[in-house]
KOLLUM-234780 format. One record per residue: residue number from 1; residue in one letter; x, y, z of N, C-alpha, C in turn. Coordinates in steps of 0.02 Angstrom, whole numbers, always signed. Atoms other than C-alpha are relative to their C-alpha. Layout:
<tornus>
<tornu pos="NUM" code="A" n_px="X" n_py="Y" n_pz="Z" ca_px="X" ca_py="Y" ca_pz="Z" c_px="X" c_py="Y" c_pz="Z"/>
...
</tornus>
This chain:
<tornus>
<tornu pos="1" code="M" n_px="+59" n_py="-32" n_pz="-43" ca_px="-3824" ca_py="-4241" ca_pz="-2176" c_px="-10" c_py="+72" c_pz="-9"/>
<tornu pos="2" code="T" n_px="+19" n_py="-63" n_pz="+18" ca_px="-3910" ca_py="-4082" ca_pz="-2215" c_px="+7" c_py="+44" c_pz="+64"/>
<tornu pos="3" code="K" n_px="+6" n_py="-47" n_pz="-59" ca_px="-3883" ca_py="-3939" ca_pz="-2084" c_px="-69" c_py="+32" c_pz="+1"/>
<tornu pos="4" code="S" n_px="+69" n_py="-20" n_pz="-21" ca_px="-4042" ca_py="-3872" ca_pz="-2010" c_px="-6" c_py="+78" c_pz="+31"/>
<tornu pos="5" code="V" n_px="+6" n_py="-75" n_pz="-30" ca_px="-4110" ca_py="-3693" ca_pz="-1961" c_px="-68" c_py="-14" c_pz="+32"/>
<tornu pos="6" code="I" n_px="+73" n_py="+5" n_pz="-36" ca_px="-4250" ca_py="-3678" ca_pz="-1832" c_px="-22" c_py="+76" c_pz="-5"/>
<tornu pos="7" code="I" n_px="+20" n_py="-60" n_pz="+14" ca_px="-4351" ca_py="-3526" ca_pz="-1878" c_px="-65" c_py="+3" c_pz="+47"/>
<tornu pos="8" code="A" n_px="+55" n_py="-20" n_pz="-46" ca_px="-4476" ca_py="-3450" ca_pz="-1741" c_px="-29" c_py="+62" c_pz="-12"/>
<tornu pos="9" code="V" n_px="+24" n_py="-64" n_pz="+9" ca_px="-4568" ca_py="-3308" ca_pz="-1810" c_px="-83" c_py="+0" c_pz="-6"/>
<tornu pos="10" code="N" n_px="+72" n_py="+14" n_pz="-7" ca_px="-4753" ca_py="-3261" ca_pz="-1786" c_px="-38" c_py="+11" c_pz="-69"/>
<tornu pos="11" code="D" n_px="+42" n_py="-29" n_pz="+61" ca_px="-4797" ca_py="-3178" ca_pz="-1966" c_px="+16" c_py="-64" c_pz="-51"/>
<tornu pos="12" code="E" n_px="-1" n_py="+55" n_pz="+46" ca_px="-4834" ca_py="-3334" ca_pz="-2079" c_px="+30" c_py="+17" c_pz="-71"/>
<tornu pos="13" code="N" n_px="-41" n_py="-16" n_pz="+58" ca_px="-4771" ca_py="-3235" ca_pz="-2236" c_px="+67" c_py="+2" c_pz="+9"/>
<tornu pos="14" code="I" n_px="-78" n_py="+0" n_pz="-11" ca_px="-4608" ca_py="-3199" ca_pz="-2155" c_px="+29" c_py="-73" c_pz="+10"/>
<tornu pos="15" code="L" n_px="-24" n_py="+60" n_pz="-6" ca_px="-4592" ca_py="-3372" ca_pz="-2102" c_px="-2" c_py="-44" c_pz="-61"/>
<tornu pos="16" code="Y" n_px="-4" n_py="+28" n_pz="+68" ca_px="-4628" ca_py="-3439" ca_pz="-2272" c_px="+62" c_py="+26" c_pz="-42"/>
<tornu pos="17" code="L" n_px="-63" n_py="-33" n_pz="+33" ca_px="-4495" ca_py="-3315" ca_pz="-2348" c_px="+67" c_py="-24" c_pz="+30"/>
<tornu pos="18" code="L" n_px="-59" n_py="+32" n_pz="-35" ca_px="-4368" ca_py="-3367" ca_pz="-2214" c_px="+13" c_py="-72" c_pz="-10"/>
<tornu pos="19" code="Q" n_px="-6" n_py="+73" n_pz="+12" ca_px="-4403" ca_py="-3553" ca_pz="-2246" c_px="+35" c_py="-8" c_pz="-79"/>
<tornu pos="20" code="R" n_px="-23" n_py="-4" n_pz="+76" ca_px="-4371" ca_py="-3517" ca_pz="-2434" c_px="+65" c_py="+15" c_pz="-4"/>
<tornu pos="21" code="Y" n_px="-73" n_py="-16" n_pz="+5" ca_px="-4210" ca_py="-3429" ca_pz="-2411" c_px="+49" c_py="-50" c_pz="+30"/>
<tornu pos="22" code="A" n_px="-45" n_py="+54" n_pz="-27" ca_px="-4138" ca_py="-3559" ca_pz="-2298" c_px="-5" c_py="-62" c_pz="-44"/>
<tornu pos="23" code="E" n_px="-1" n_py="+59" n_pz="+47" ca_px="-4186" ca_py="-3696" ca_pz="-2410" c_px="+36" c_py="+15" c_pz="-71"/>
<tornu pos="24" code="E" n_px="-44" n_py="-29" n_pz="+64" ca_px="-4116" ca_py="-3601" ca_pz="-2564" c_px="+71" c_py="+1" c_pz="+21"/>
<tornu pos="25" code="S" n_px="-72" n_py="-9" n_pz="-28" ca_px="-3953" ca_py="-3582" ca_pz="-2461" c_px="+15" c_py="-76" c_pz="+12"/>
<tornu pos="26" code="G" n_px="-28" n_py="+69" n_pz="-20" ca_px="-3953" ca_py="-3777" ca_pz="-2431" c_px="-14" c_py="-32" c_pz="+72"/>
<tornu pos="27" code="F" n_px="+17" n_py="+17" n_pz="-67" ca_px="-4029" ca_py="-3792" ca_pz="-2259" c_px="-71" c_py="-33" c_pz="+2"/>
<tornu pos="28" code="Q" n_px="+61" n_py="+26" n_pz="-18" ca_px="-4169" ca_py="-3900" ca_pz="-2188" c_px="-29" c_py="+46" c_pz="+51"/>
<tornu pos="29" code="T" n_px="+31" n_py="-41" n_pz="-35" ca_px="-4295" ca_py="-3796" ca_pz="-2099" c_px="-55" c_py="-35" c_pz="+44"/>
<tornu pos="30" code="V" n_px="+41" n_py="+11" n_pz="-48" ca_px="-4390" ca_py="-3825" ca_pz="-1943" c_px="-36" c_py="+60" c_pz="+32"/>
<tornu pos="31" code="S" n_px="+29" n_py="-60" n_pz="-23" ca_px="-4520" ca_py="-3703" ca_pz="-1885" c_px="-24" c_py="-7" c_pz="+67"/>
<tornu pos="32" code="A" n_px="+36" n_py="-6" n_pz="-56" ca_px="-4583" ca_py="-3661" ca_pz="-1718" c_px="-37" c_py="+60" c_pz="+13"/>
<tornu pos="33" code="S" n_px="+54" n_py="-60" n_pz="-2" ca_px="-4731" ca_py="-3551" ca_pz="-1659" c_px="+25" c_py="+39" c_pz="+64"/>
<tornu pos="34" code="Q" n_px="-19" n_py="-38" n_pz="-47" ca_px="-4648" ca_py="-3503" ca_pz="-1498" c_px="+61" c_py="-11" c_pz="+32"/>
<tornu pos="35" code="C" n_px="-65" n_py="+17" n_pz="-26" ca_px="-4490" ca_py="-3499" ca_pz="-1389" c_px="+7" c_py="-66" c_pz="+35"/>
<tornu pos="36" code="K" n_px="-15" n_py="+62" n_pz="-46" ca_px="-4533" ca_py="-3647" ca_pz="-1280" c_px="-9" c_py="-56" c_pz="-63"/>
<tornu pos="37" code="D" n_px="-10" n_py="+47" n_pz="+55" ca_px="-4557" ca_py="-3749" ca_pz="-1447" c_px="+69" c_py="-2" c_pz="-18"/>
<tornu pos="38" code="V" n_px="-67" n_py="+3" n_pz="+32" ca_px="-4389" ca_py="-3701" ca_pz="-1499" c_px="+42" c_py="-42" c_pz="+51"/>
<tornu pos="39" code="L" n_px="-31" n_py="+30" n_pz="-64" ca_px="-4326" ca_py="-3765" ca_pz="-1323" c_px="-12" c_py="-77" c_pz="-17"/>
<tornu pos="40" code="A" n_px="+19" n_py="+79" n_pz="+2" ca_px="-4421" ca_py="-3934" ca_pz="-1356" c_px="+33" c_py="-26" c_pz="-72"/>
<tornu pos="41" code="L" n_px="-37" n_py="+23" n_pz="+59" ca_px="-4349" ca_py="-3939" ca_pz="-1535" c_px="+76" c_py="-14" c_pz="+11"/>
<tornu pos="42" code="L" n_px="-71" n_py="+13" n_pz="-23" ca_px="-4171" ca_py="-3923" ca_pz="-1461" c_px="+12" c_py="-67" c_pz="+37"/>
<tornu pos="43" code="A" n_px="-15" n_py="+65" n_pz="-33" ca_px="-4198" ca_py="-4066" ca_pz="-1347" c_px="-14" c_py="-62" c_pz="-36"/>
<tornu pos="44" code="Q" n_px="+12" n_py="+57" n_pz="+35" ca_px="-4262" ca_py="-4175" ca_pz="-1482" c_px="+50" c_py="-9" c_pz="-69"/>
<tornu pos="45" code="H" n_px="-45" n_py="+3" n_pz="+65" ca_px="-4147" ca_py="-4136" ca_pz="-1635" c_px="+69" c_py="+11" c_pz="+12"/>
<tornu pos="46" code="A" n_px="-72" n_py="-18" n_pz="+5" ca_px="-3970" ca_py="-4125" ca_pz="-1681" c_px="+6" c_py="+82" c_pz="+5"/>
<tornu pos="47" code="T" n_px="-1" n_py="-68" n_pz="+4" ca_px="-3903" ca_py="-3964" ca_pz="-1655" c_px="-2" c_py="+41" c_pz="-60"/>
<tornu pos="48" code="P" n_px="+13" n_py="-33" n_pz="+65" ca_px="-3962" ca_py="-3839" ca_pz="-1789" c_px="+66" c_py="+50" c_pz="-12"/>
<tornu pos="49" code="A" n_px="-43" n_py="-55" n_pz="+17" ca_px="-3839" ca_py="-3719" ca_pz="-1879" c_px="-18" c_py="+65" c_pz="+20"/>
<tornu pos="50" code="L" n_px="+30" n_py="-71" n_pz="-10" ca_px="-3942" ca_py="-3563" ca_pz="-1833" c_px="-67" c_py="-12" c_pz="+34"/>
<tornu pos="51" code="I" n_px="+61" n_py="-19" n_pz="-21" ca_px="-4093" ca_py="-3512" ca_pz="-1743" c_px="-22" c_py="+69" c_pz="-20"/>
<tornu pos="52" code="I" n_px="+22" n_py="-69" n_pz="+9" ca_px="-4192" ca_py="-3363" ca_pz="-1805" c_px="-74" c_py="+6" c_pz="+40"/>
<tornu pos="53" code="L" n_px="+53" n_py="-20" n_pz="-37" ca_px="-4316" ca_py="-3281" ca_pz="-1687" c_px="-26" c_py="+60" c_pz="-15"/>
<tornu pos="54" code="D" n_px="+38" n_py="-58" n_pz="+13" ca_px="-4448" ca_py="-3153" ca_pz="-1694" c_px="+12" c_py="+49" c_pz="+60"/>
<tornu pos="55" code="S" n_px="+1" n_py="-59" n_pz="-56" ca_px="-4423" ca_py="-2982" ca_pz="-1596" c_px="-67" c_py="+15" c_pz="+35"/>
<tornu pos="56" code="E" n_px="+61" n_py="-29" n_pz="-19" ca_px="-4607" ca_py="-2974" ca_pz="-1579" c_px="-24" c_py="-26" c_pz="+78"/>
<tornu pos="57" code="S" n_px="+21" n_py="+27" n_pz="-75" ca_px="-4610" ca_py="-3066" ca_pz="-1404" c_px="+13" c_py="+66" c_pz="+45"/>
<tornu pos="58" code="T" n_px="-4" n_py="-67" n_pz="-38" ca_px="-4647" ca_py="-2909" ca_pz="-1303" c_px="-16" c_py="-20" c_pz="+86"/>
<tornu pos="59" code="C" n_px="+11" n_py="+8" n_pz="-67" ca_px="-4727" ca_py="-2986" ca_pz="-1135" c_px="+59" c_py="-17" c_pz="+39"/>
<tornu pos="60" code="V" n_px="-52" n_py="+12" n_pz="-46" ca_px="-4621" ca_py="-3016" ca_pz="-982" c_px="+22" c_py="-80" c_pz="-13"/>
<tornu pos="61" code="T" n_px="-9" n_py="+72" n_pz="+15" ca_px="-4642" ca_py="-3210" ca_pz="-1002" c_px="+39" c_py="-24" c_pz="-46"/>
<tornu pos="62" code="A" n_px="-36" n_py="+20" n_pz="+64" ca_px="-4594" ca_py="-3221" ca_pz="-1171" c_px="+73" c_py="+21" c_pz="-4"/>
<tornu pos="63" code="R" n_px="-66" n_py="-28" n_pz="+10" ca_px="-4440" ca_py="-3112" ca_pz="-1148" c_px="+47" c_py="-46" c_pz="+43"/>
<tornu pos="64" code="K" n_px="-42" n_py="+41" n_pz="-45" ca_px="-4385" ca_py="-3221" ca_pz="-995" c_px="+15" c_py="-73" c_pz="-39"/>
<tornu pos="65" code="M" n_px="-13" n_py="+64" n_pz="+38" ca_px="-4413" ca_py="-3383" ca_pz="-1104" c_px="+55" c_py="+16" c_pz="-53"/>
<tornu pos="66" code="W" n_px="-45" n_py="-14" n_pz="+49" ca_px="-4321" ca_py="-3299" ca_pz="-1241" c_px="+80" c_py="+6" c_pz="+24"/>
<tornu pos="67" code="H" n_px="-66" n_py="+3" n_pz="-34" ca_px="-4177" ca_py="-3262" ca_pz="-1129" c_px="+31" c_py="-62" c_pz="+13"/>
<tornu pos="68" code="G" n_px="-15" n_py="+61" n_pz="-12" ca_px="-4176" ca_py="-3436" ca_pz="-1077" c_px="+22" c_py="-35" c_pz="-61"/>
<tornu pos="69" code="L" n_px="-14" n_py="+38" n_pz="+56" ca_px="-4170" ca_py="-3493" ca_pz="-1253" c_px="+62" c_py="+29" c_pz="-23"/>
<tornu pos="70" code="E" n_px="-67" n_py="-24" n_pz="+28" ca_px="-4027" ca_py="-3376" ca_pz="-1295" c_px="+58" c_py="-19" c_pz="+41"/>
<tornu pos="71" code="V" n_px="-59" n_py="+29" n_pz="-46" ca_px="-3924" ca_py="-3443" ca_pz="-1144" c_px="+10" c_py="-72" c_pz="-22"/>
<tornu pos="72" code="E" n_px="+0" n_py="+67" n_pz="+20" ca_px="-3966" ca_py="-3622" ca_pz="-1195" c_px="+38" c_py="-10" c_pz="-69"/>
<tornu pos="73" code="A" n_px="-35" n_py="+6" n_pz="+72" ca_px="-3911" ca_py="-3587" ca_pz="-1383" c_px="+70" c_py="+21" c_pz="+6"/>
<tornu pos="74" code="A" n_px="-63" n_py="-17" n_pz="-10" ca_px="-3762" ca_py="-3497" ca_pz="-1321" c_px="+49" c_py="-53" c_pz="+23"/>
<tornu pos="75" code="A" n_px="-28" n_py="+48" n_pz="-23" ca_px="-3718" ca_py="-3641" ca_pz="-1211" c_px="+25" c_py="-67" c_pz="-52"/>
<tornu pos="76" code="R" n_px="-4" n_py="+58" n_pz="+53" ca_px="-3733" ca_py="-3764" ca_pz="-1365" c_px="+41" c_py="+37" c_pz="-65"/>
<tornu pos="77" code="N" n_px="-34" n_py="-27" n_pz="+59" ca_px="-3632" ca_py="-3636" ca_pz="-1477" c_px="-50" c_py="+10" c_pz="-68"/>
<tornu pos="78" code="I" n_px="+43" n_py="-9" n_pz="+63" ca_px="-3787" ca_py="-3603" ca_pz="-1592" c_px="-17" c_py="+73" c_pz="+6"/>
<tornu pos="79" code="P" n_px="+16" n_py="-76" n_pz="+10" ca_px="-3800" ca_py="-3428" ca_pz="-1656" c_px="-71" c_py="+13" c_pz="-5"/>
<tornu pos="80" code="V" n_px="+68" n_py="-17" n_pz="-2" ca_px="-3964" ca_py="-3339" ca_pz="-1640" c_px="-5" c_py="+64" c_pz="-45"/>
<tornu pos="81" code="V" n_px="+15" n_py="-57" n_pz="+45" ca_px="-4021" ca_py="-3217" ca_pz="-1771" c_px="-74" c_py="+24" c_pz="+11"/>
<tornu pos="82" code="V" n_px="+73" n_py="-22" n_pz="-25" ca_px="-4178" ca_py="-3103" ca_pz="-1730" c_px="-14" c_py="+32" c_pz="-62"/>
<tornu pos="83" code="Y" n_px="+40" n_py="-38" n_pz="+52" ca_px="-4299" ca_py="-3048" ca_pz="-1860" c_px="-41" c_py="+54" c_pz="+38"/>
<tornu pos="84" code="S" n_px="+31" n_py="-57" n_pz="-32" ca_px="-4359" ca_py="-2873" ca_pz="-1808" c_px="-42" c_py="+38" c_pz="-59"/>
<tornu pos="85" code="Y" n_px="+47" n_py="-49" n_pz="+38" ca_px="-4506" ca_py="-2784" ca_pz="-1883" c_px="-4" c_py="+70" c_pz="+21"/>
<tornu pos="86" code="L" n_px="-2" n_py="-66" n_pz="-15" ca_px="-4466" ca_py="-2633" ca_pz="-1794" c_px="+60" c_py="+40" c_pz="-20"/>
<tornu pos="87" code="D" n_px="-53" n_py="-43" n_pz="+26" ca_px="-4364" ca_py="-2482" ca_pz="-1851" c_px="+73" c_py="-11" c_pz="+43"/>
<tornu pos="88" code="E" n_px="-58" n_py="+6" n_pz="-48" ca_px="-4248" ca_py="-2506" ca_pz="-1697" c_px="+32" c_py="-67" c_pz="-8"/>
<tornu pos="89" code="P" n_px="-28" n_py="+77" n_pz="+11" ca_px="-4120" ca_py="-2655" ca_pz="-1729" c_px="+2" c_py="-37" c_pz="+69"/>
<tornu pos="90" code="A" n_px="-1" n_py="+41" n_pz="-56" ca_px="-4146" ca_py="-2794" ca_pz="-1611" c_px="+58" c_py="-13" c_pz="+46"/>
<tornu pos="91" code="E" n_px="-67" n_py="-2" n_pz="-36" ca_px="-3958" ca_py="-2800" ca_pz="-1564" c_px="-14" c_py="+56" c_pz="+67"/>
<tornu pos="92" code="S" n_px="+3" n_py="-56" n_pz="-44" ca_px="-3998" ca_py="-2638" ca_pz="-1466" c_px="-40" c_py="-19" c_pz="+68"/>
<tornu pos="93" code="W" n_px="+30" n_py="+28" n_pz="-53" ca_px="-4103" ca_py="-2743" ca_pz="-1343" c_px="+11" c_py="-77" c_pz="+22"/>
<tornu pos="94" code="H" n_px="-11" n_py="+74" n_pz="-19" ca_px="-4043" ca_py="-2913" ca_pz="-1353" c_px="+80" c_py="-10" c_pz="+4"/>
<tornu pos="95" code="E" n_px="-66" n_py="+5" n_pz="+6" ca_px="-3857" ca_py="-2933" ca_pz="-1306" c_px="+9" c_py="-75" c_pz="-23"/>
<tornu pos="96" code="G" n_px="-17" n_py="+63" n_pz="+25" ca_px="-3775" ca_py="-3084" ca_pz="-1393" c_px="-36" c_py="-27" c_pz="-48"/>
<tornu pos="97" code="V" n_px="+18" n_py="+31" n_pz="+70" ca_px="-3869" ca_py="-3105" ca_pz="-1540" c_px="+47" c_py="+10" c_pz="-54"/>
<tornu pos="98" code="A" n_px="-51" n_py="-3" n_pz="+38" ca_px="-3769" ca_py="-3150" ca_pz="-1683" c_px="-15" c_py="+43" c_pz="-67"/>
<tornu pos="99" code="G" n_px="+20" n_py="-37" n_pz="+56" ca_px="-3864" ca_py="-3046" ca_pz="-1811" c_px="-69" c_py="+27" c_pz="-1"/>
<tornu pos="100" code="C" n_px="+61" n_py="-21" n_pz="-7" ca_px="-4020" ca_py="-2962" ca_pz="-1853" c_px="-28" c_py="+9" c_pz="-79"/>
<tornu pos="101" code="L" n_px="+46" n_py="-7" n_pz="+66" ca_px="-4148" ca_py="-2969" ca_pz="-2005" c_px="-44" c_py="+63" c_pz="+3"/>
<tornu pos="102" code="P" n_px="+45" n_py="-51" n_pz="+5" ca_px="-4236" ca_py="-2812" ca_pz="-2053" c_px="-65" c_py="-17" c_pz="-16"/>
<tornu pos="103" code="N" n_px="+77" n_py="+16" n_pz="+7" ca_px="-4419" ca_py="-2796" ca_pz="-2073" c_px="-15" c_py="-26" c_pz="-75"/>
<tornu pos="104" code="S" n_px="+1" n_py="+16" n_pz="+72" ca_px="-4413" ca_py="-2801" ca_pz="-2267" c_px="+56" c_py="-37" c_pz="-29"/>
<tornu pos="105" code="V" n_px="-51" n_py="+45" n_pz="+16" ca_px="-4300" ca_py="-2943" ca_pz="-2279" c_px="+13" c_py="-32" c_pz="-66"/>
<tornu pos="106" code="M" n_px="-19" n_py="+28" n_pz="+64" ca_px="-4213" ca_py="-2993" ca_pz="-2435" c_px="+49" c_py="-51" c_pz="+5"/>
<tornu pos="107" code="Y" n_px="-37" n_py="+47" n_pz="-1" ca_px="-4119" ca_py="-3136" ca_pz="-2480" c_px="+75" c_py="+28" c_pz="+22"/>
<tornu pos="108" code="D" n_px="-69" n_py="-19" n_pz="-21" ca_px="-3949" ca_py="-3038" ca_pz="-2471" c_px="+11" c_py="+21" c_pz="+69"/>
<tornu pos="109" code="D" n_px="+0" n_py="-21" n_pz="-71" ca_px="-3999" ca_py="-2980" ca_pz="-2294" c_px="+13" c_py="-71" c_pz="+34"/>
<tornu pos="110" code="F" n_px="-3" n_py="+62" n_pz="-33" ca_px="-4024" ca_py="-3168" ca_pz="-2247" c_px="+73" c_py="-32" c_pz="-5"/>
<tornu pos="111" code="V" n_px="-70" n_py="+25" n_pz="+18" ca_px="-3854" ca_py="-3220" ca_pz="-2328" c_px="+45" c_py="+47" c_pz="+44"/>
<tornu pos="112" code="A" n_px="-39" n_py="-48" n_pz="-39" ca_px="-3769" ca_py="-3071" ca_pz="-2241" c_px="-7" c_py="-22" c_pz="+78"/>
<tornu pos="113" code="A" n_px="+11" n_py="+18" n_pz="-66" ca_px="-3846" ca_py="-3118" ca_pz="-2069" c_px="+32" c_py="-72" c_pz="+11"/>
<tornu pos="114" code="L" n_px="-30" n_py="+70" n_pz="-15" ca_px="-3791" ca_py="-3302" ca_pz="-2090" c_px="+79" c_py="+14" c_pz="+10"/>
<tornu pos="115" code="K" n_px="-83" n_py="-20" n_pz="-3" ca_px="-3602" ca_py="-3231" ca_pz="-2126" c_px="+11" c_py="+33" c_pz="+65"/>
<tornu pos="116" code="T" n_px="-8" n_py="-41" n_pz="-59" ca_px="-3624" ca_py="-3112" ca_pz="-1974" c_px="+11" c_py="-56" c_pz="+60"/>
<tornu pos="117" code="A" n_px="+2" n_py="+46" n_pz="-51" ca_px="-3670" ca_py="-3260" ca_pz="-1867" c_px="+53" c_py="-57" c_pz="+0"/>
<tornu pos="118" code="G" n_px="-55" n_py="+46" n_pz="+3" ca_px="-3521" ca_py="-3366" ca_pz="-1929" c_px="-26" c_py="-69" c_pz="-26"/>
<tornu pos="119" code="V" n_px="+32" n_py="+60" n_pz="+25" ca_px="-3635" ca_py="-3497" ca_pz="-2025" c_px="+23" c_py="-1" c_pz="-71"/>
<tornu pos="120" code="S" n_px="-23" n_py="+5" n_pz="+57" ca_px="-3560" ca_py="-3563" ca_pz="-2170" c_px="-51" c_py="-27" c_pz="-60"/>
<tornu pos="121" code="L" n_px="+44" n_py="+20" n_pz="+49" ca_px="-3654" ca_py="-3573" ca_pz="-2332" c_px="+26" c_py="-56" c_pz="-46"/>
<tornu pos="122" code="E" n_px="-47" n_py="+45" n_pz="+42" ca_px="-3523" ca_py="-3674" ca_pz="-2427" c_px="-24" c_py="-78" c_pz="+10"/>
<tornu pos="123" code="P" n_px="+21" n_py="+74" n_pz="+0" ca_px="-3547" ca_py="-3861" ca_pz="-2367" c_px="-65" c_py="-9" c_pz="+37"/>
<tornu pos="124" code="A" n_px="+63" n_py="+13" n_pz="-41" ca_px="-3729" ca_py="-3839" ca_pz="-2312" c_px="-15" c_py="-79" c_pz="+2"/>
<tornu pos="125" code="F" n_px="+16" n_py="+79" n_pz="-3" ca_px="-3742" ca_py="-4027" ca_pz="-2362" c_px="+62" c_py="-25" c_pz="+20"/>
<tornu pos="126" code="S" n_px="-54" n_py="+29" n_pz="-26" ca_px="-3621" ca_py="-4117" ca_pz="-2248" c_px="-12" c_py="-70" c_pz="+18"/>
</tornus>
């Protein structure tokens, strides 16, 4: 069974890029447009190896939902990596994230974030 990665980012180009990186690394990808969609996906699917979230959620409601998602993911031992388009790293305002992907994310950045999050690339097909 192939491990999966849930990717919830707003920018379609970054979404495509992260999907390609994940698939190239041997993961199946599931995309979500909002945090609430990620929560629904978590209820429907087997536990993913990783969740990638967009740091762009700035409204209070989105941040509360994001915090709920982080709590849910932590309870299920799913690492959360944040994609940040800002110069300031997302780790500085999100406690507990397993890693951060920079604005101009390259494949090496993606692999490094996976390793930092403790996600194994070796047996992506198990």
